[in-house]
ZAROVO-62951 format. One record per residue: residue in three letters; x, y, z of N, C-alpha, C in turn. Coordinates in steps of 0.1 Angstrom, whole numbers, plus 2048, in hexadecimal, padded with zeros to 3 digits. Layout:
BEGIN
alaXYZXYZXYZ/...
***
This chain:
BEGIN
unk50CB0FBF9519B0ABF8519AFBBFC/unk51FAF2BF4520AE4BF752AAE1C02/unk526AD9C0C52FAD6C1752FAC6C19/unk539AC2C2153AAB3C2353EAB1C32/unk537AA7C3853BAA2C45546A98C42/unk552A9AC4855EA93C4455FA85C4A/unk55BA83C5755EA77C5E552A73C67/unk548A6CC6153CA69C6953EA5EC73/unk549A57C7354BA4CC7C54FA50C8A/unk552A5DC8C556A61C99553A70C9B/unk552A75CA7550A83CAA55EA8ACAC/unk560A93CA356DA9BCA4569AAACA2/unk572AB3CA6570AC1CA557DAC9CA3/unk57CAD6CA3587ADFCA2592ADBC98/unk58EAD9C8B597AD3C815A2ADDC7D/unk5AEAD9C7E5B9AE1C795BEADAC6D/unk5BCAE0C615BFADAC545CDADFC4F/unk5D5AD6C4A5E2ADAC455E6AD1C39/unk5EEAD6C305F2ACEC25601ACAC27/unk604ABDC27611AB8C28614AAEC1D/unk61FAB0C16622AA6C0C617AA3C02/unk610AAEBFE606AADBF45F9AA7BF9/unk5F7AA4C065EBA9EC0B5E5AA7C16/unk5D8AA6C175D1AAFC215D0AA7C2E/unk5D4AADC395D3AA7C465CBAAFC4F/unk5C2AA9C575BAAB0C605BCAABC6E/unk5C0AB5C775C3AB1C855B7AB7C8E/unk5AEAAEC925A3AB3C9A5A4AB0CA9/unk59CAB6CB159AAB0CBF590AA5CBD/unk58FA9DCC8587A90CC757CA90CD2/unk570A94CCE565A94CD8561A86CDC/unk55CA86CE9556A79CEE54CA7DCF9/unk543A74CFB539A77D0653FA72D13/unk544A7BD1B54BA77D27542A76D33/unk535A7AD3152CA7AD3C52CA87D44/unk535A90D41535A9DD4852AAA6D44/unk525AAED4D51AAB7D4A51EAC2D41/unk516AC6D38518AD1D2F51AADED37/unk524AE6D34525AF3D3B52CAFDD31/unk52BB0AD34531B14D2B540B14D2B/unk546B0ED35555B0DD3555AB01D2E/unk551AF9D27556AEED2055BAE2D28/unk556AE1D3455AAD6D3D556AC8D38/unk54CAC8D2F548ABBD29551AB7D1E/unk55AAC0D19563ABCD0E570AB5D15/unk56FAA8D1757AAA1D1E581A98D14/unk587A9ED0A58FA97D0059BA90D05/unk59EA84D005A9A7DD065B5A7BCFC/unk5B2A7DCEF5BDA7ACE55BAA83CD8/unk5C4A82CCF5C3A88CC25C5A7DCB7/unk5BDA7ECAD5BFA76CA05C3A80C95/unk5C7A7AC8A5C9A82C7E5C2A7BC72/unk5BCA83C6A5B5A7EC5E5BCA83C52/unk5BCA7BC475C1A80C3B5B8A7CC2F/unk5BAA84C245B2A81C185B9A88C0C/unk5B6A84C005BBA89BF45B1A92BEC/unk5A4A8FBEE59AA96BE7590A9BBF1/unk58FAA8BF3587AAEBFE579AAABFE/unk572AABBF2564AA9BF2560A9ABEF/unk569A93BE9565A85BE556EA7ABEB/unk57AA7EBEF583A73BF3581A6CC00/unk587A61C01586A59C0E58EA60C18/unk588A61C2458FA67C30595A5CC38/unk5A2A5CC3A5A9A52C415ACA57C4F/unk5A8A4FC595ACA52C675B8A4AC6B/unk5C3A51C6E5D0A4BC715D1A47C80/unk5C6A49C875C6A44C955CCA4EC9E/unk5CEA4ACAB5D3A53CB55E1A57CB3/unk5E3A64CB35F1A69CB15F7A6FCBE/unk5EEA71CC85F3A76CD55E7A74CDF/unk5EBA6ECEB5E1A6BCF55E5A73D02/unk5DBA78D095DEA80D155E6A78D1F/unk5E5A6BD205ECA63D295FBA63D26/unk5FFA67D1A60DA67D16613A75D18/unk60CA7FD1C611A8DD1E613A8FD2D/unk620A8FD31623A90D3F61CA9BD47/unk61BAA7D41616AB2D48607AB4D47/unk600AADD3E5F2AAFD3C5E9AA4D43/unk5DEAA9D495D5AA0D4F5C9A9DD47/unk5C3AA7D405B7AA4D395B4AAFD2F/unk5A8AAED275A3AB7D1E5ADABBD13/unk5B0AB2D0B5B8AB4CFF5B0ABBCF5/unk5B0AC9CF55A8AD1CEC5AFAD3CDF/unk5ADADECD95B2AE1CCB5C1ADFCCA/unk5C5ADCCBD5D3ADBCBA5D6ADFCAC/unk5E2AE0CA85E6AE3C9A5F4ADDC98/unk5F8ADBC8B605AD5C8860BADDC7D/unk619ADEC7E621AE5C7462DADDC71/unk632ADEC6563EAD7C6164AAE0C61/unk655ADBC66662AE3C6566DAD9C64/unk675ADBC59681AD3C5667EAC4C57/unk673AC0C52670AB2C5266AAACC5E/unk668AB4C69662AB0C75654AB6C76/unk64BAB0C7D63DAB5C7E63BAB8C8D/unk636AC4C90634AC9C9D625ACBCA0/unk620AC4CA9612AC5CAE612ACECBA/unk60BAD9CB9609AE2CC45FBAE1CC9/unk5F9ADECD65ECADACDB5E9AE1CE8/unk5DCAE1CEC5D8AE6CF95D3ADCD02/unk5D6ADCD0E5D1AD3D185D2AD9D26/unk5CAAD3D2F5CBAD7D3D5D5AD0D45/unk5DDAD7D4D5E6AD0D565DFACBD63/unk5E7AC6D6C5E1AC0D785DCACBD82/unk5DEAD7D7F5D8AE2D875CBAE8D80/unk5C7AE2D755BBAE7D6E5BDAF3D66/unk5CAAF5D625CEB01D5A5D2AFCD4C/unk5CCB03D425CFB00D345DDB06D30/unk5E5AFED295F2B02D235F3AFCD15/unk5FDB01D0E600AFBD0160CAF2D02/unk60BAE7CFB617ADECFB61BADBCEC/unk626AD4CEB62CAD0CDE62FAC2CDD/unk62BABBCD262FAADCD0635AACCC2/unk63EAA3CC0646AA3CB4645A95CAD/unk644A95CA0644A89C9864CA8AC8B/unk64FA7EC86657A7EC7964EA7EC6D/unk641A7BC6F637A7BC6462AA82C68/unk623A87C5F617A8EC6360CA85C69/unk60DA78C66604A6EC6C608A6BC7B/unk613A70C80617A6DC8D61EA5FC8E/unk61FA59C9A61BA5FCA7624A6BCAB/unk61EA73CB4625A7FCB962AA7DCC7/unk637A80CC963DA7FCD663CA8CCDE/unk636A8DCE9634A99CF0640A9DCF8/unk642AAACF964CAB0D02647AAED11/unk651AADD1A64EAAAD28646AB6D2F/unk648AC2D2A642ACED3063BAD6D25/unk631ADED2962BAE7D20634AF2D1B/unk630AFAD11638B05D0D638B0FD18/unk644B14D1B646B1ED2663EB2BD22/unk636B30D2C62FB3CD29622B3AD21/unk61EB2ED1F612B2CD17606B2BD20/unk5FAB2ED1B5EEB2DD225E2B2CD18/unk5D7B29D1D5CAB29D165CBB1ED0B/unk5C3B1FD005C0B14CF75C1B18CE9/unk5BDB0FCE05BAB11CD25C6B16CCA/unk5D1B0FCCA5DDB13CC25DBB11CB3/unk5DFB1BCAB5E1B1AC9D5EFB1DC9A/unk5F6B14C93604B16C90606B19C81/unk60BB25C7F60BB2BC7161AB2DC6D/unk61EB27C6162BB29C5B62AB33C51/unk632B3EC52632B49C4863BB45C3D/unk63BB4DC32643B4AC26652B4BC29/unk656B52C33665B52C36669B47C40/unk660B3EC43663B33C4C660B36C5B/unk65EB42C5E65AB45C6C64DB3EC70/unk64CB39C7C640B32C8163AB39C8D/unk62DB3BC8C626B42C9761BB3AC9C/unk619B3BCA960DB34CAF603B3ECB4/unk5F7B3DCB05ECB46CB45E4B3DCBE/unk5DFB43CC85D8B3CCD25CEB44CDB/unk5C6B3ECE35BDB45CEC5AFB42CEB/unk5A8B41CF659AB3FCF6594B43D04/unk588B49D04582B4FD10579B45D16/unk574B48D2256CB3FD2B574B32D2E/unk570B27D29577B1AD2C585B1AD28/unk589B23D1E596B24D195A0B2CD21/unk59AB32D2C5A2B39D375AAB45D32/unk5A8B4BD265AFB56D225ADB62D2C/unk5A1B62D3259DB6DD3B5A5B6CD48/unk5ADB62D4A5B6B61D565C3B69D55/unk5C5B6ED495D3B74D465D2B82D41/unk5DCB8AD445DEB97D3F5EDB9AD3D/unk5F1B9ED325FFBA1D2F607B94D32/unk602B89D2E608B7CD3060BB77D3E/unk605B7ED47606B7AD555F8B76D5B/unk5F8B6CD645EBB68D6A5E5B73D73/unk5D9B75D725D2B7ED7B5CEB77D87/unk5CAB7FD915C5B79D9E5B6B76D9D/unk5B0B7BD925A2B78D9059FB79D81/unk594B74D7D590B75D6F58DB83D6B/unk58FB86D5E58BB94D59586B92D4B/unk579B96D4A572B95D3D56DBA4D3A/unk573BAAD3056FBB8D2C561BB8D28/unk55BBC4D2A54DBC6D2654BBD3D1E/unk540BD4D1753CBE1D11546BE7D08/unk54BBF3D0A554BFAD01563BF7D04/unk565BEED0D573BEAD10579BE2D04/unk586BE1D0358CBD9CF858BBCBCFC/unk587BC2CF3585BB4CF7592BACCF9/unk591BA1CFF59DB98D015A2B94CF3/unk5AEB96CF05B3B92CE25B9B84CE2/unk5B9B7ECD65C1B72CD45D0B76CD6/unk5D9B6CCD75E7B6ECD95EFB68CCE/unk5FBB6DCCB604B68CC1612B68CC6/unk61AB5ECC4628B5ECC762FB56CBC/unk63BB5CCB8644B55CAF64AB49CB7/unk64CB3ECB0651B32CB6661B32CB5/unk667B2BCBE676B2ACBE67AB21CB3/unk687B21CB068CB1ACA4689B0BCA5/unk68AB06CB2687AF7CB4678AF4CB5/unk670AFECB4661AFCCB565CAF8CC2/unk664AF8CCD660AF3CD965BAFDCE3/unk65EB0ACE065BB15CEA657B21CE2/unk651B2BCE964FB38CE365DB3FCE2/unk65FB46CD766BB4ECD666AB5CCDB/unk65EB60CE065BB6DCE564EB6CCED/unk64CB77CF5640B77CFD634B78CF3/unk629B72CF661DB73CED618B81CED/unk613B85CE160EB92CDE5FFB92CDB/unk5F8B9DCDF5EAB9DCDC5E7B9FCCD/unk5DDB98CC85D8B99CBA5CCBA2CBA/unk5CFBAFCB55C4BB9CB65BCBB9CA9/unk5AFBBACAA5A6BBBC9F5A0BC9C9F/unk5A1BD0C9459CBDDC93591BDFC88/unk58ABEAC89580BECC7E587BF4C73/unk57FBF8C69585BFEC5D58CC0CC60/unk589C11C6C58FC1EC7059BC1CC79/unk59EC0FC7B5AAC0CC845A7C0CC93/unk59AC0CC96596C0CCA4594BFECA9/unk59ABF9CB4598BECCB858ABE9CBB/unk585BDDCB7578BD8CBA575BD8CC9/unk569BDBCCD565BDCCDB560BCECE0/unk560BCDCED55CBC0CF454EBBDCF0/unk545BC7CEE537BC4CEB534BC3CDC/unk53FBC2CD453DBC0CC653CBB1CC3/unk531BADCBC52FB9FCB9539B99CB1/unk543BA1CAB54DB9BCA355BB9BCA9/unk55BB9CCB7568B9CCBD56DB8ECBF/unk579B8CCC2580B7FCC457AB78CD0/unk579B6BCCF575B63CDB57FB57CDC/unk581B4FCD0589B44CD058CB3FCC2/unk593B34CC0595B2ECB359DB36CA9/unk5A8B3BCAD5B1B43CA45B5B3AC98/unk5B5B40C8C5BBB39C815C1B43C78/unk5CDB40C725D4B49C695D7B42C5C/unk5D3B49C515D8B44C445DCB51C3C/unk5E4B4EC325EAB59C2A5E6B57C1B/unk5E1B62C155DDB61C075E1B6EC00/unk5E8B6DBF55ECB79BED5F3B84BF6/unk5FCB7FBFF603B88C075FCB8EC13/unk5EFB8BC155E8B90C205E6B85C2B/unk5E5B89C375E3B80C425D5B80C47/unk5CEB75C465C0B74C4A5BFB6DC58/unk5BBB75C625B9B70C6F5AAB6DC71/unk5A6B60C73598B5DC75596B57C82/unk58AB57C87587B54C95578B52C98/unk575B4CCA3567B4BCA8564B56CB2/unk558B5ACB1554B65CBA54DB60CC7/unk54DB53CC9548B4DCD5539B4ECD7/unk534B56CE0525B55CE351DB5BCD8/unk522B63CCF51BB67CC351CB5DCB8/unk525B53CB9525B48CB1528B4BCA2/unk530B55C9F533B58C91542B54C8E/unk545B51C82552B4FC7E556B5BC75/unk560B63C7A563B70C74572B70C70/unk576B7AC68584B7BC64587B8AC63/unk595B8CC6459BB99C635A8B98C5B/unk5ACBA3C555B8BA2C4C5C3BACC51/unk5CFBA7C505DBBB0C535E6BAEC49/unk5F1BB6C4B5FCBB5C42608BAFC48/unk607BA9C55612BA2C5B60CB98C65/unk614B8FC6A60EB85C73609B8AC81/unk60EB95C8560AB9BC925FEBA4C92/unk5FABA9C865EFBB2C855F3BC0C88/unk5EABC9C8A5DCBC7C8C5D5BC2C80/unk5C9BBCC825C1BB6C775B4BBEC76/unk5B1BC2C6A5A5BC9C68599BC0C65/unk58FBC1C6D583BB9C6C57CBBAC5E/unk579BAFC58573BAFC4B565BA9C4A/unk562B9FC52555B9AC50553B8CC56/unk547B86C54543B79C59545B6FC4E/unk54CB64C5154EB59C48542B4FC49/unk53EB4CC55534B42C5752BB46C63/unk51EB44C61514B47C6B514B3CC76/unk50DB3EC8150EB34C8C50AB26C87/unk511B1CC8B50EB0EC89506B08C94/unk501AFCC924FAAF5C9D505AF0CA7/unk504AF4CB450DAEFCBE516AFACC3/unk522AF5CC752CAFECCE532B07CC4/unk53BB10CC8541B1ACBF547B14CB3/unk548B1DCA954DB19C9C55CB19C9B/unk562B0DC9D570B0CC9C574B07C8F/unk57FB0CC89581B0AC7B590B0AC77/unk593B08C6A59FB0AC6459DB0DC55/unk5A7B14C4F5A6B18C415B3B14C3A/unk5B2B0DC2F5BEB08C285BCB08C19/unk5C6B0AC115C6B08C035CBAFABFF/unk5C3AF4BF75C7AE6BF25C2AE4BE4/unk5CCAE0BDC5C9ADEBCD5C2AE9BC7/unk5C7AF5BCA5C2B01BC35B5B07BC8/unk5AFB01BD35A3B07BD85A5B09BE7/unk59DB12BED59EB15BFB592B0EC02/unk595B09C0E58BB01C15589B05C23/unk57DB05C2857AB08C36576AFBC3D/unk57DAF8C4757AAECC4F575AF1C5C/unk56AAEBC61564AEFC6E55CAE4C74/unk554AE6C7E54CADBC8353EAE1C87/unk535AD7C88528ADBC8E523ACEC95/unk517ACFC9B512AC4CA3505ABEC9D/unk503AC0C904F7ABAC8A4F6AABC8B/unk501AA4C87500A95C874FEA8FC95/unk502A96CA0501A8FCAD4F2A8FCB2/unk4E9A96CAB4DBA95CAF4D8A9ACBD/unk4D5A90CC64D1A94CD44DCA98CDC/unk4E8A93CD94F4A97CE14FBAA2CDA/unk4F5AAECDB4F8AB9CD2505AC0CD3/unk50DABCCDD51AAC2CDF525AB9CD9/unk522AADCD452CAA5CCD52DAAACBF/unk539AADCBA53AAB4CAE540AABCA2/unk53DAAFC96541AA8C8A549AB2C81/unk553AACC7A55BAB4C71554AB7C64/unk555AC3C5E54EAC7C52558AD0C4A/unk556ACFC3D55EAD7C34556ADDC29/unk559AE9C25553AF0C1955DAF9C12/unk55BAFBC05564B03BFE562B12C02/unk56EB19C0256EB27C06572B2FBF9/unk56CB3ABF756FB43BEC571B51BF0/unk578B58BE757BB66BE9576B6FBDE/unk573B7CBE156FB85BD657CB8BBD0/unk57AB94BC6586B99BBF58EBA2BC8/unk589BA7BD3591BAFBDD598BA7BE7/unk596B9ABE759DB91BF1595B8FBFD/unk588B93BFD57FB91C09579B83C08/unk578B7CC13572B6FC14563B70C12/unk55DB69C0954FB69C07547B62C13/unk53DB68C17534B62C2252EB55C1D/unk530B4AC2552AB3DC2151BB3DC25/unk513B3BC1C504B3AC1E500B2DC23/
***
């Protein structure tokens, strides 16, 4: 399958691709070499800001960098680590939902608002009430309802919480236990808060049995939702097994039935991605660390065409 590195001039990751006003926009995180030591909790990922890229032709077109759309110094509640984000349009306004650490070292989700998809985005003074962890994906359904999917284990701190309340210690399920799930919450009408308590996103096998913690296809981070032919496709990274997998359901909350692997492990950190339809084709955006050579955790954006079989299953990318 032919692929393309999108923006060789800078290191960016976690691409959230969206179509606004007939143009494709990509909202990535912005990698930099901060000098921090590499660790499994991602302490070396010290992102300071967000950019937005746009293009008209996925495989051949010029990629335009519109510059900084939000900087951590402009977010009153956030101290550091501007990790993944996503953007959704509602009634002519654009809402960027992002993850960052507060001054107590705890990840939350915040909202910033703009009049244009190119920004700049103005942040709210406080994070979303009841939010935690990382990797938001903001999905607008056909009826206009908007949902935020989120969560990530290890450095993403999802193991700090149970039933939306902070634990007194970390909890990581093992063996035949049910794994930690992604979360989903419908957004309020003004897009600034959750309209409900977050719910677990359960992934089951073909028999309806939830996947186990020792299953290499269980959720770890990087939730993404897209809809095709009335079906809801929940895709995600498996973390330490480094697979990009997907499951299908008939509503935004699930449960979602595991279907298969989209992409095998890439070079570098976990496979964070997005999936979007543009000009009649489906595209998978993700990152890997091939262009950074010796600094192997600095990531670069990549895109490849996605295809489906006649039953609606996503074909494995070779």
